[in-house]
C-alpha positions as a printed Julia matrix, in Angstrom:
375×3 Matrix{Float64}:
 72.72  112.07   9.12
 71.94  108.72  10.78
 68.55  107.23   9.88
 66.27  106.66  12.86
 63.54  104.01  12.85
 61.04  104.33  15.7
 58.49  101.6   16.34
 55.53  101.58  18.72
 54.31   98.19  19.93
 51.8    96.58  17.58
 48.48   96.53  19.48
 46.4    93.35  19.41
 43.41   93.84  17.14
 41.05   92.37  19.74
 39.65   95.62  21.09
 39.81   99.41  20.86
 42.72  101.64  21.9
 42.56  102.7   25.57
 44.34  105.34  27.62
 46.78  102.76  29.02
 48.02  102.1   25.5
 48.45  105.82  24.91
 50.29  106.56  28.16
 52.56  103.54  28.07
 53.66  103.51  24.46
 52.11  105.69  21.78
 52.33  109.17  23.27
 55.98  108.73  24.42
 56.92  107.46  20.95
 55.01  110.3   19.27
 56.69  112.93  21.48
 60.11  111.55  20.57
 59.35  111.39  16.84
 57.95  114.92  16.75
 61.06  116.15  18.56
 63.33  114.41  16.05
 61.38  115.84  13.12
 61.75  119.35  14.6
 65.52  118.75  14.69
 65.46  117.82  11.01
 66.45  114.19  11.62
 65.8   111.36   9.15
 63.16  109.54  11.21
 60.36  107.1   10.33
 57.57  106.1   12.73
 56.26  102.53  12.25
 53.25  100.75  13.73
 50.34   98.47  12.81
 47.85   95.98  14.17
 49.03   92.63  15.56
 46.36   90.36  14.12
 47.6    86.86  14.83
 47.71   86.64  18.61
 45.58   84.14  20.5
 43.51   87.01  21.97
 42.12   87.41  18.43
 40.76   83.87  18.31
 39.43   84.18  21.86
 37.6    87.36  20.88
 36.23   85.71  17.73
 34.89   82.8   19.74
 33.29   85.15  22.28
 31.6    87.26  19.57
 30.62   84.31  17.36
 32.44   85.66  14.29
 35.59   84.74  12.35
 39.08   85.92  13.36
 39.3    87.88  10.09
 36.09   89.73  10.95
 37.54   90.56  14.37
 40.78   92.0   13.02
 39.05   93.91  10.23
 36.74   95.55  12.79
 39.4    96.52  15.31
 42.16   97.38  12.83
 39.93  100.09  11.36
 38.76  101.26  14.77
 42.31  101.55  16.13
 43.7   103.16  12.99
 40.91  105.74  12.91
 41.36  106.52  16.61
 45.12  106.98  16.33
 44.67  109.27  13.32
 41.97  111.4   14.97
 43.99  111.64  18.19
 47.02  112.83  16.22
 49.56  110.02  16.67
 51.85  110.79  13.74
 52.7   107.35  12.33
 54.31  107.29   8.9
 52.42  104.05   8.39
 49.85  102.05  10.35
 49.92   98.59   8.77
 48.62   95.14   9.76
 50.04   91.63  10.07
 47.24   89.88   8.16
 48.23   91.5    4.85
 50.1    89.76   2.02
 53.31   91.77   2.44
 53.63   90.72   6.06
 52.88   87.04   5.37
 55.58   87.04   2.69
 58.1    88.79   4.96
 57.49   86.61   8.02
 57.45   83.38   5.99
 60.68   84.34   4.24
 62.35   85.17   7.54
 61.4    81.8    9.04
 62.45   79.91   5.89
 65.85   81.62   5.9
 66.49   80.55   9.5
 65.25   77.02   8.77
 67.39   76.65   5.63
 70.52   77.81   7.48
 70.01   75.37  10.35
 69.19   77.92  13.03
 66.24   75.94  14.44
 66.11   72.69  16.35
 63.19   70.32  15.83
 61.77   68.93  19.06
 58.86   66.76  20.11
 57.59   68.06  23.42
 54.56   67.74  25.64
 52.02   70.54  25.41
 48.72   71.16  27.12
 45.73   69.74  25.23
 42.03   70.37  25.87
 40.24   67.02  25.57
 36.81   68.68  25.48
 37.72   71.22  22.77
 39.94   68.64  21.04
 42.85   70.98  20.37
 46.28   71.94  21.63
 46.32   75.07  23.76
 48.55   77.99  22.86
 49.92   80.09  25.7
 46.96   82.45  25.98
 44.4    79.64  25.88
 45.66   78.65  29.33
 45.01   80.48  32.57
 46.17   79.69  36.09
 47.89   80.96  39.21
 51.18   82.8   38.77
 53.94   81.0   40.73
 55.66   84.32  41.44
 52.92   86.63  42.7
 49.87   84.42  43.21
 47.69   86.16  40.61
 44.97   83.6   39.8
 44.42   84.92  36.28
 47.93   84.67  34.83
 48.29   83.63  31.2
 50.41   80.77  29.9
 53.04   83.2   28.58
 53.02   86.0   31.16
 51.44   87.43  34.28
 49.92   90.86  33.74
 49.93   91.51  37.48
 53.69   91.24  38.12
 54.98   91.34  34.52
 56.76   87.97  34.75
 57.26   85.96  31.58
 56.02   82.4   32.05
 55.61   79.05  30.33
 52.29   77.18  30.5
 53.87   74.49  32.68
 54.81   77.15  35.24
 51.16   77.86  36.08
 49.59   76.45  39.23
 46.16   74.85  38.67
 46.08   75.51  34.9
 42.72   75.56  33.13
 41.65   75.86  29.52
 40.07   79.15  28.49
 38.11   77.26  25.83
 36.23   74.84  28.06
 37.29   75.68  31.61
 38.53   72.12  32.08
 41.94   71.01  33.32
 44.16   70.34  30.28
 46.31   67.24  29.83
 49.76   66.85  28.31
 50.2    65.45  24.79
 53.17   65.2   22.44
 53.56   67.62  19.52
 56.42   68.69  17.23
 57.72   72.26  16.98
 60.74   74.25  15.79
 62.78   75.99  18.47
 65.25   78.87  18.42
 68.07   77.9   20.84
 68.28   81.18  22.77
 71.04   79.63  24.9
 73.33   79.78  21.84
 72.92   83.56  21.76
 73.39   84.15  25.51
 77.05   85.29  25.28
 76.19   87.75  22.5
 73.1    88.98  24.39
 75.14   89.53  27.55
 77.65   91.62  25.64
 74.94   93.47  23.7
 72.75   94.31  26.74
 74.71   94.0   29.98
 77.86   95.63  28.63
 76.67   97.71  25.7
 73.58   99.25  27.31
 74.31   99.23  31.02
 74.23  103.01  31.27
 71.64  104.09  28.7
 68.67  101.7   29.03
 65.96  102.45  31.57
 66.48  100.61  34.89
 63.28   98.56  34.54
 64.36   97.37  31.08
 67.97   96.64  31.96
 66.99   94.98  35.24
 64.46   92.62  33.68
 66.92   91.6   30.95
 69.68   91.06  33.52
 67.43   88.83  35.62
 66.76   86.64  32.57
 70.4    86.46  31.53
 71.61   85.81  35.09
 68.99   83.14  35.88
 70.39   79.92  37.27
 69.18   77.78  34.37
 70.08   80.43  31.79
 68.2    81.07  28.56
 66.32   78.1   27.15
 65.3    77.18  23.58
 61.94   78.71  22.7
 59.39   77.32  20.23
 58.84   79.54  17.19
 55.75   77.62  16.01
 52.31   76.9   17.46
 49.45   74.43  16.91
 46.82   76.87  15.64
 44.78   77.51  12.51
 44.98   81.33  12.63
 48.26   83.01  11.75
 51.12   82.8    9.25
 51.42   79.14   8.15
 54.81   77.56   8.89
 56.41   77.42   5.4
 58.21   74.07   5.61
 57.3    70.41   4.96
 55.83   68.5    7.89
 54.39   71.58   9.58
 50.82   71.34   8.37
 48.31   72.79  10.84
 50.95   74.95  12.51
 51.54   78.71  12.4
 54.39   81.0   13.39
 54.61   81.9   17.08
 53.1    85.36  17.44
 56.3    86.71  19.07
 58.23   85.55  16.0
 55.57   86.89  13.65
 54.62   90.24  15.25
 58.03   91.99  15.58
 58.72   91.14  11.94
 55.66   93.32  11.36
 57.94   96.29  11.96
 60.03   95.13   9.0
 57.1    94.33   6.71
 55.45   97.69   7.49
 58.7    99.49   6.62
 58.88   97.52   3.37
 55.29   98.55   2.64
 56.05  102.21   3.36
 59.42  102.33   1.58
 59.62   99.44  -0.91
 62.85  100.75  -2.46
 64.46  102.2    0.66
 63.48  100.0    3.63
 66.96   98.48   3.93
 68.33  101.99   4.6
 66.65  101.74   8.03
 66.99   98.01   8.76
 70.34   97.01   7.24
 72.37  100.21   7.51
 74.96   99.83  10.33
 74.48  103.51  11.17
 70.7   103.2   11.58
 69.2   103.71  15.05
 66.34  101.32  15.87
 64.22  102.35  18.87
 61.26  100.32  20.2
 58.67  102.05  22.43
 56.73   99.42  24.39
 54.95   98.59  27.64
 56.85   96.74  30.35
 55.13   93.41  29.6
 56.92   93.29  26.23
 60.49   93.85  27.47
 61.77   90.29  27.11
 60.33   89.87  23.62
 61.84   93.12  22.27
 65.17   92.99  24.13
 66.05   89.29  24.08
 63.9    87.22  21.72
 63.58   89.6   18.74
 67.27   90.66  18.82
 68.24   86.96  18.93
 66.03   86.33  15.87
 67.65   89.26  14.04
 71.12   88.06  15.03
 70.34   84.52  13.87
 69.25   85.85  10.48
 72.12   88.32  10.12
 72.3    91.59   8.25
 69.83   93.54  10.39
 70.42   96.23  13.01
 69.31   95.45  16.55
 67.57   97.88  18.92
 69.65  100.79  20.18
 67.12  101.48  22.91
 63.86   99.99  24.17
 62.07  102.57  26.35
 59.41  100.6   28.26
 56.91  102.21  30.58
 54.99  100.95  33.58
 51.26  100.15  33.45
 48.67  102.86  33.91
 46.13  101.89  36.56
 42.44  102.74  36.63
 41.0   102.95  40.15
 43.94  100.9   41.43
 43.65   98.1   38.86
 45.68   97.58  35.66
 43.85   98.67  32.54
 43.06   95.62  30.41
 41.34   95.08  27.05
 40.64   91.4   27.73
 38.92   92.25  31.03
 37.06   95.25  29.55
 38.57   97.54  32.19
 39.56  100.75  30.42
 38.75  104.24  29.23
 38.45  103.78  25.49
 39.99  106.33  23.13
 37.2   106.22  20.52
 34.61  106.97  23.21
 36.68  109.87  24.56
 37.01  111.33  21.06
 33.26  111.04  20.58
 32.35  112.52  23.98
 34.95  115.3   23.97
 35.41  116.45  20.36
 38.41  118.67  19.77
 39.91  117.87  23.18
 42.76  115.63  22.01
 45.48  117.85  23.52
 43.74  117.88  26.91
 44.03  114.1   27.16
 47.51  114.13  25.63
 48.77  116.62  28.24
 47.06  114.79  31.11
 48.62  111.44  30.18
 52.07  112.99  29.75
 51.84  114.8   33.09
 50.63  111.71  34.97
 52.56  109.07  33.01
 53.08  105.76  34.86
 56.42  104.75  36.31
 57.86  107.97  37.68
 56.59  111.19  39.21
 58.16  112.89  36.22
 58.07  110.86  33.01
 61.46  110.09  31.49
 61.04  110.13  27.72
 63.91  108.85  25.59
 65.25  112.0   23.95
 68.94  111.16  23.54
């Protein structure tokens, strides 16, 4: 019997769970896992709170509390809501715990020691009023692809495009509202271009017929781009996150999209300290990521490249990604406080979990009839 490891995207611990989260990721993953359990398969269901993203520090600043207070508040709220709603995780962990810090630091150190990173001094946006470098989500501007005036420095939530801060038109700091300037800073990059041939074989050949069209198409557009894949920084100038565990990197933390997917590994280690490698390092293991469409590139290109660079780990067999659920014609968003919150639903409609579950399955975003991954 092949072991199956199912992950659901780690939600940012900057707000409660909303119905968009449920429809796009957690209910589809839960349906699949329950089906596999009924078949008697060896399946584990992994999730946890992503507690190191820039949205955490933005939330902390807005509420006048520390980032740790923010993640403690929302980790408990989300975990309680998932449990009461009946999402059947085998573990719901968090990325601020000691096990995760050890796992993520060790992963980075292994890549550093084996020469997988390049060290580069680049120009990065800096807020002269706030006196700090600006990570991707501290920058907002106009998306060059769809014209959305509230695109982030790493992606546009309106069209789903992955971006770099320098791509934005009329960028502004979310800390002060001022126009940032460019300053030099040193970071460690993973040369994604070195893994392009392997990624093309892995995705465009190996999964042409079994990945959802929106997933395959977005990956293909990245791999076929005229300038190809580019090196991507795996570190950030921040004081909240997993410290970069090498000399000369004081004041820097791991990039959240290096840190967070490793949370799947650290949570599995926490759940199964003596058996976690059976799911992550067994060539017969099936790794399946359930995500929203805004996370496709990170789970299909960047995280597999990180795993490949390290060696010894399985890479995703499938990455079912769903479209966004809209509320009154607008994308549901935690950061914009536009949502129907799960904890409020559970309070207002006690005992009605299956009503909401059925409704979100029947009206799932993306297709008239939701296509769950049940292969």
